[in-house]
C-alpha positions as CSV (number, residue, x, y, z in Angstrom):
1,M,-22.3,4.6,10.0
2,R,-24.2,1.5,11.2
3,V,-23.4,-1.8,9.5
4,I,-24.4,-5.4,10.3
5,A,-21.9,-7.3,12.5
6,S,-21.2,-10.0,9.8
7,S,-19.7,-7.4,7.5
8,I,-16.9,-6.3,10.0
9,R,-13.4,-7.2,8.9
10,K,-9.9,-7.1,10.4
11,G,-8.5,-3.5,10.5
12,N,-12.0,-1.9,10.7
13,V,-12.5,0.7,13.4
14,I,-15.6,0.4,15.6
15,E,-17.2,2.9,17.9
16,Q,-18.7,1.4,21.0
17,D,-19.8,3.2,24.3
18,G,-18.1,6.4,23.0
19,K,-14.7,4.7,22.6
20,L,-12.9,3.6,19.4
21,Y,-11.7,0.0,18.9
22,V,-9.6,-1.5,16.0
23,V,-10.7,-5.0,14.9
24,V,-7.9,-7.6,15.4
25,S,-9.9,-10.6,14.1
26,A,-13.5,-11.2,13.0
27,E,-15.0,-14.6,12.5
28,N,-18.6,-15.5,11.5
29,I,-19.7,-18.7,13.2
30,H,-22.7,-20.8,11.8
31,P,-23.6,-23.5,14.3
32,G,-25.7,-26.4,13.2
33,K,-28.5,-25.3,15.5
34,G,-29.3,-21.8,16.7
35,T,-28.5,-18.3,15.5
36,P,-25.3,-17.5,13.5
37,V,-22.9,-15.2,15.4
38,S,-20.0,-12.9,14.7
39,Q,-17.0,-13.3,17.1
40,I,-15.0,-10.1,17.0
41,E,-11.7,-9.5,18.9
42,M,-10.7,-5.8,19.1
43,R,-8.2,-3.5,20.8
44,R,-9.3,-0.2,22.4
45,I,-7.3,2.6,20.7
46,S,-7.1,4.8,23.8
47,D,-5.3,2.4,26.1
48,G,-4.6,-0.9,24.1
49,V,-7.0,-3.1,26.1
50,K,-8.1,-6.2,24.1
51,I,-11.7,-7.3,24.3
52,S,-13.7,-10.0,22.7
53,E,-17.4,-9.5,21.7
54,R,-20.0,-11.8,20.2
55,Y,-22.9,-10.4,18.1
56,K,-25.8,-11.9,16.3
57,T,-24.9,-11.6,12.6
58,T,-27.9,-9.3,12.1
59,D,-27.0,-6.9,15.0
60,Q,-26.1,-3.3,14.0
61,V,-22.5,-2.1,14.9
62,E,-21.3,1.5,14.7
63,K,-18.4,1.6,12.2
64,A,-16.2,4.7,12.6
65,T,-15.3,6.7,9.6
66,I,-11.5,6.7,9.1
67,E,-9.6,8.9,6.7
68,E,-6.2,7.7,5.5
69,R,-3.7,10.1,4.1
70,N,0.0,10.2,3.4
71,Y,2.1,12.4,5.6
72,T,5.8,13.3,5.7
73,Y,7.7,12.7,9.0
74,L,9.5,15.8,10.2
75,Y,10.9,15.4,13.7
76,E,10.3,14.2,17.3
77,D,10.3,16.4,20.4
78,G,9.1,16.2,24.0
79,D,5.5,16.6,22.9
80,G,5.5,13.7,20.4
81,F,6.1,13.2,16.7
82,H,5.5,15.8,14.0
83,F,4.2,15.1,10.5
84,M,3.3,17.3,7.6
85,N,0.6,16.9,4.9
86,P,2.5,17.3,1.6
87,E,-0.5,18.8,-0.2
88,T,-1.6,21.5,2.4
89,Y,1.6,21.8,4.4
90,D,-0.5,21.4,7.6
91,Q,1.4,19.9,10.5
92,V,0.0,17.2,12.7
93,Q,1.4,16.1,16.1
94,V,1.1,12.4,17.0
95,S,1.5,11.1,20.6
96,K,4.2,8.5,21.5
97,D,1.6,5.8,22.4
98,V,0.0,6.0,18.9
99,V,3.4,5.7,17.2
100,G,4.6,2.9,19.6
101,D,7.3,0.6,18.3
102,A,7.3,2.2,14.8
103,A,9.3,5.1,16.3
104,A,12.6,3.3,15.8
105,Y,12.0,3.1,12.0
106,L,10.9,6.7,11.5
107,Q,13.4,8.6,9.3
108,E,13.4,12.3,8.3
109,S,11.3,12.9,5.2
110,M,9.8,9.4,5.3
111,T,6.3,9.1,3.9
112,V,3.9,7.3,6.2
113,K,0.1,6.7,6.1
114,L,-1.8,8.2,9.1
115,S,-5.4,7.1,9.8
116,T,-7.5,9.8,11.4
117,H,-10.9,9.9,13.0
118,D,-12.4,13.4,13.2
119,V,-9.1,15.2,13.9
120,N,-7.5,12.5,16.1
121,V,-4.7,10.3,14.6
122,V,-5.6,6.7,15.6
123,S,-2.9,4.7,13.8
124,L,0.2,4.9,11.7
125,A,1.4,2.6,8.9
126,L,5.1,2.6,7.9
127,P,6.6,1.7,4.5
128,Q,7.2,-2.1,4.4
129,R,11.0,-1.7,4.1
130,V,13.6,0.8,5.3
131,T,17.3,1.0,4.7
132,L,19.5,1.2,7.7
133,E,23.2,0.8,8.5
134,V,24.8,-1.9,10.6
135,V,26.7,-0.3,13.4
136,E,27.7,-3.3,15.4
137,T,28.2,-7.0,14.5
138,E,30.8,-9.8,14.7
139,P,33.7,-9.6,12.2
140,V,33.5,-11.6,8.9
141,T,35.1,-15.1,9.4
142,K,36.8,-16.3,6.3
143,G,35.3,-19.4,4.7
144,Q,31.9,-18.9,6.5
145,T,30.2,-17.3,3.5
146,A,28.2,-20.5,2.7
147,S,27.0,-21.0,6.2
148,S,23.2,-20.7,6.7
149,S,23.5,-19.4,10.3
150,Y,22.8,-15.7,10.9
151,K,24.8,-13.5,13.4
152,P,23.4,-10.8,15.7
153,A,23.7,-7.1,14.6
154,V,22.8,-3.7,15.9
155,L,21.4,-1.2,13.4
156,S,21.8,2.6,13.3
157,N,18.3,3.0,14.9
158,G,19.3,0.8,17.8
159,V,17.2,-2.2,16.8
160,R,18.8,-5.6,17.2
161,T,18.4,-8.1,14.3
162,T,20.2,-11.0,12.7
163,V,22.2,-10.7,9.4
164,P,24.0,-13.2,7.1
165,P,27.7,-13.8,8.0
166,H,29.0,-11.7,5.0
167,I,27.5,-8.5,6.3
168,S,30.0,-6.3,8.1
169,V,29.9,-3.0,10.1
170,G,29.1,0.0,7.9
171,T,27.0,-2.1,5.4
172,R,23.6,-0.6,4.5
173,I,20.9,-3.2,4.6
174,V,17.1,-3.3,3.9
175,V,15.0,-4.3,6.9
176,M,11.3,-5.3,7.1
177,T,9.5,-2.8,9.4
178,E,6.9,-5.3,10.5
179,D,9.4,-7.5,12.5
180,G,12.8,-5.9,12.0
181,S,14.1,-8.9,10.0
182,Y,16.9,-8.7,7.4
183,S,15.6,-8.6,3.8
184,E,18.6,-7.8,1.5
185,R,21.8,-5.7,1.1
186,A,20.9,-2.1,0.1
187,K,21.5,-1.4,-3.6
188,D,22.9,2.2,-3.0
């Protein structure tokens, strides 16, 4: 599908020279003199290389058709990560380089959003928050509950984060998947 360059937004997928690129940032620049241009920064999906392109705002760009669907995470093996479509029960295998850092937060039966182009999975979106258990942290020091300083902790998935002083080993906490930061104590 061809669209004009000025309509490209962050998160769109563009096809150029037979390769797919995900748009990291898109900015339309209108100089006082001369032709307005679209400055587009994008990352090649196949190998992660970042490139920056400048188009006239009226130039045509090939926008790839992406289908987003919810899938349930099943398991990981030597070939990659396996997901199931809950409606059709079809299974999809996703390579480790597409999953990337999100692998640490995947839990059995978790619902994730997979973006596919043709039949190839190009990206994966995790839920915003996950509940994990603290497996290692410093002991609670009496009288330090009002302190605003956080202490280091290791979670059940191996990710390191910082938690408030009142959190102890075995406590289940809610963590933001975007950056691994502490959100709140789990309500369960």
